[in-house]
C-alpha positions in Angstrom: 95.3 86.3 47.1 98.2 85.8 50.2 96.9 83.8 53.4 97.6 84.7 56.4 97.6 82.2 58.8 94.9 82.1 61.6 97.4 82.2 65.0 99.2 84.7 63.4 95.8 87.1 62.8 94.7 86.9 66.2 97.7 88.3 67.2 97.6 91.0 65.3 93.8 91.4 66.3 94.8 91.3 70.3 97.8 93.3 70.0 96.1 96.3 68.1 93.0 96.0 70.7 95.2 95.8 74.1 96.8 99.1 72.2 94.2 101.4 72.0 93.1 99.5 75.3 94.7 102.1 77.8 92.3 101.9 80.4 91.7 106.0 79.5 90.3 108.2 77.5 91.2 111.6 77.8 87.7 112.8 76.4 86.9 112.0 80.4 87.9 113.5 83.7 88.5 112.3 87.2 88.7 114.8 90.3 92.3 115.8 91.2 92.6 117.4 94.9 95.3 118.5 96.2 96.1 117.9 100.4 97.9 120.7 102.0 98.8 119.1 105.1 100.5 122.0 107.0 103.3 120.3 109.2 105.8 122.0 111.7 108.5 119.2 111.4 106.7 115.9 112.4 104.1 117.7 114.2 101.0 118.9 112.9 99.9 122.7 112.6 97.5 123.8 115.9 96.5 127.2 115.6 97.3 129.0 118.6 97.6 126.1 121.1 101.0 124.6 119.2 104.6 125.1 120.2 107.2 124.8 118.0 110.9 124.9 118.0 113.3 126.8 114.8 116.4 126.3 113.6 117.4 128.8 115.6 116.4 127.0 118.5 113.1 129.7 119.3 110.0 128.4 120.7 106.7 129.8 118.3 103.1 129.2 118.1 100.9 129.8 114.5 98.5 132.0 114.6 97.8 132.6 110.6 99.2 130.3 108.1 97.7 131.0 104.1 99.5 131.1 100.7 98.1 131.3 97.3 98.9 128.2 94.6 98.6 128.5 91.2 99.3 127.4 87.7 99.2 123.7 88.5 100.2 121.6 86.0 100.3 117.6 85.9 102.9 115.8 84.0 101.7 112.6 82.4 103.6 109.7 82.6 104.2 110.0 78.4 105.4 113.0 79.2 102.6 115.4 77.9 101.4 118.1 80.6 98.1 119.1 81.5 98.0 122.7 82.3 95.3 123.5 84.2 92.8 126.9 82.8 94.3 129.5 84.3 90.7 131.5 85.5 91.0 127.4 87.8 94.4 127.9 88.5 93.9 130.2 91.7 93.7 128.2 95.4 95.0 130.0 99.0 95.2 127.6 101.3 94.5 129.6 104.8 95.2 126.2 107.5 91.9 128.0 109.3 90.1 126.9 106.5 90.5 122.7 106.4 88.2 122.6 103.3 90.6 125.3 101.5 92.2 122.2 99.5 92.3 123.1 95.4 90.1 120.5 93.8 90.9 120.1 89.7 88.8 118.1 86.8 91.6 116.7 84.8 91.6 114.2 81.6 92.1 110.6 82.5 95.7 109.5 82.4 98.1 108.5 84.9 100.2 111.4 85.6 103.9 111.6 87.8 105.0 115.5 88.5 103.0 117.8 89.6 103.9 121.8 89.0 102.6 125.0 90.3 103.6 128.9 91.3 104.0 129.6 95.2 102.2 133.4 94.3 100.3 135.0 91.9 102.0 135.2 88.6 102.7 139.1 87.0 99.9 138.8 84.5 97.2 137.9 86.7 98.7 140.9 89.6 97.8 143.5 87.1 94.5 142.0 85.3 91.2 143.9 85.6 89.5 143.6 88.6 87.2 141.8 86.8 89.8 138.8 86.1 90.5 138.9 89.9 87.3 137.5 91.7 87.1 135.2 94.7 90.7 134.4 96.7 91.9 137.5 93.7 89.6 139.9 95.1 92.2 142.3 96.8 92.1 142.7 100.1 93.8 144.5 102.7 95.0 141.4 103.6 96.3 140.1 100.6 97.0 143.3 97.7 99.5 145.5 98.5 99.5 147.2 95.0 99.5 147.3 91.0 103.6 147.2 91.2 103.7 145.0 94.3 101.1 143.0 93.6 99.7 140.0 96.0 100.9 138.9 99.7 101.2 135.5 98.6 102.7 134.0 101.8 101.6 135.1 104.8 102.7 133.3 108.5 101.8 135.0 111.7 102.2 133.9 115.6 103.8 134.4 118.5 107.6 133.7 119.6 108.7 134.2 123.6 112.6 135.5 121.5 110.7 138.2 119.3 110.8 141.5 120.2 106.8 142.4 121.6 106.4 138.1 121.8 105.3 138.1 118.2 106.6 137.3 114.4 104.5 138.0 111.0 105.9 137.0 107.9 103.9 138.9 104.8 106.1 137.8 101.1 105.2 139.3 98.3 106.7 140.7 95.3 106.5 139.3 91.2 109.3 141.0 89.7 107.1 144.9 89.4 104.9 146.3 86.9 106.1 149.9 86.6 109.3 149.3 88.1 111.1 146.5 89.2 111.0 144.9 92.2 111.6 141.9 94.3 110.1 138.4 92.9 109.5 136.0 95.7 107.6 133.9 93.2 108.7 129.9 93.1 108.0 127.5 91.1 107.6 124.1 92.9 107.9 120.4 91.1 106.7 117.4 92.9 108.0 113.6 91.9 105.3 111.6 92.7 106.3 108.5 91.9 107.9 107.3 94.4 104.6 107.8 97.2 102.2 106.7 94.0 101.1 107.9 91.4 98.4 109.3 90.2 95.6 107.6 88.6 92.7 109.9 87.3 89.6 108.1 86.0 86.0 109.3 85.3 83.7 109.3 88.1 86.9 108.3 90.5 88.7 111.3 92.8 92.5 110.9 93.7 93.9 112.6 95.9 97.7 114.0 96.2 98.9 114.3 99.8 101.3 116.8 100.3 103.4 118.3 103.3 104.1 121.2 103.5 106.5 121.8 106.5 106.6 125.2 107.5 109.3 124.7 109.8 111.7 124.9 106.5 110.6 128.3 106.5 113.2 129.2 108.7 116.1 127.6 107.4 117.5 126.2 104.1 119.5 128.7 102.4 119.4 131.2 105.1 118.3 130.4 108.9 116.0 132.9 110.3 116.0 134.3 114.0 113.1 135.5 114.8 114.5 137.4 117.9 116.5 139.6 114.8 114.1 139.2 112.2 110.2 139.2 113.7 108.5 140.9 110.8 109.0 140.9 107.9 107.4 142.4 104.8 108.3 143.6 101.3 111.8 144.4 101.5 115.3 143.1 100.3 115.0 140.3 103.7 112.0 138.9 102.3 114.2 136.7 100.0 115.2 134.3 102.1 112.2 133.5 103.1 111.1 132.7 100.1 114.3 130.8 99.2 113.7 129.0 101.8 109.6 127.9 101.7 110.5 127.0 97.9 112.1 123.9 100.1 109.0 122.6 102.4 107.0 120.8 100.1 107.4 116.9 100.0 104.7 114.5 98.6 103.7 112.0 101.2 101.6 109.6 99.4 98.7 109.4 96.3 95.2 107.7 97.0 93.2 106.4 93.7 90.0 105.8 94.1 
């Protein structure tokens, strides 16, 4: 019988225990909240009372701001992905409702990348109404038709430079079902490492604080002038708005309880 020296045996046992004891157990879940902090440049959005200046030098206020966030994925530091179940992965962020922040139940672990879609995917847009309830229940303000889908980004307000002192951006389009359409859905990927990774533990909450800077809606891939384009809906020009708002998200920090 081969005898293993005691100190070697201790090292082997310690190493095995250390490998298994990562401090996380994917059988358990914790809460992850996505806190979208809507700002314009460096200023908080104040509905109806705040005044901001866009890239064209035009002054504007915000009366309403709403956008859909869906198909959420968190990428673990080991490279694996946690895909939030489809039926629990559709949220409407509404600046007028402070509690409209996505809250998720996520397996324990450390996550360094957040992915989501700004918009509603084609499959869900055309599902039976029984599969489109809650924030997905079609209304006049959020749903156009089966081929055009949801208005998944809406920004409205006033501007003295705009015709009739108002502007309205209602952006829709997922590619179409019965005939090809504009596709304004945007895939967003946010690296969390600089601002702090998410450390999910059972019974605790992690909050990912994300700035959504609507000033980027007016600039990025194209500059938008309210004097020239104050009403933008389901039309070719809406692609410019979509390309811009794809750039408006920035991770600020993560709070792990």
